[in-house]
N, C-alpha and C positions, 0 to 999 in steps of 0.2 A: 712758478709761484704766483708771476701777475697773469697768468691764463687762468689761474684760478681766480683771481681776483676780478679780471675782467667777466667771468662766466657769472659770479656771483651778483655783481652789480647789472649784468646783462637780465639776469632772472628777477632782481627786483625792480628795474626798470619796467620789466613787461607786466610786473603782478599790479605795479602803480600804473600803468597806462589802463589794464583790465579794470581797476578799482575805479578811474576816473571815468572812462567808460559808463560803465554800471551806473554810475551816480548821474550822468548826465541823462543817461536812458530813463532810470528813475525822476529825476526832475522834469523830464519832457512829459512822461506818463502823468505824473501829478498835475502839471500845468494842462496839459490834454482834459483830463477829468474835471478840472476846476472848472475849465471854461464851458464844458458841456452841462455842468452843473448850473452854471451862472447864465445860459445865454436861453433864449425862449426855445428854440428847437430843443435844446436840451432836456427842459422842461416837460415838453410833451410827449419826446422819444421815452422818457422816462414813465411818464402816466398814460401812455397809449394804452397799457394793458387794463388801465382802472376805467377806460370810457369804453362803455358797451357800442357805441356807434362809429366805430375807427374805418376811415376812409380809404380804400384800397386806390392805388394809381392805375387810372381808366388802361384798356389796351388799345384801344383806338381813338380816333379824334372824334368818330360818330358816340361812341361811349361818353367822353369829355364832354360834349353838348349836350346829351341826357342828362348826365349827372347834374352839369349845369342849371338847366331847365328845371330838373327838380327840386335844387335847392333855391332857385331863385322861387317856386310856387310855395316853397316852406317858410320864406324870409315873411314877415309881418309888414305890411304897407306903411306907408308913409302915415295913413290917416289912424291906423292903430297904434302908432309908436307915441302918436301926438295926443293919444289919450293916458300916456303913461305907463306903456307897455316899454319895457328898456330892451335896447339894443343889445346883442348878444356879441 
């Protein structure tokens, strides 16, 4: 009789532990999703599909330098900004 009760209690305890673990996992996923939704990186990752000019990470240092130089050439000069051009 006692062994049957012990088995039933052990099964209930195992079920409770699985439920607790599942709740903790869901809570962690919800927290991670909330952080991603409310962080600047999360926003850019969500909207990267909408932006037509998505930048890829350069494969080498030389490519990085070329991309940096190209973006510097596209930037408005200080004189252009002083005439009301907005800084992006």
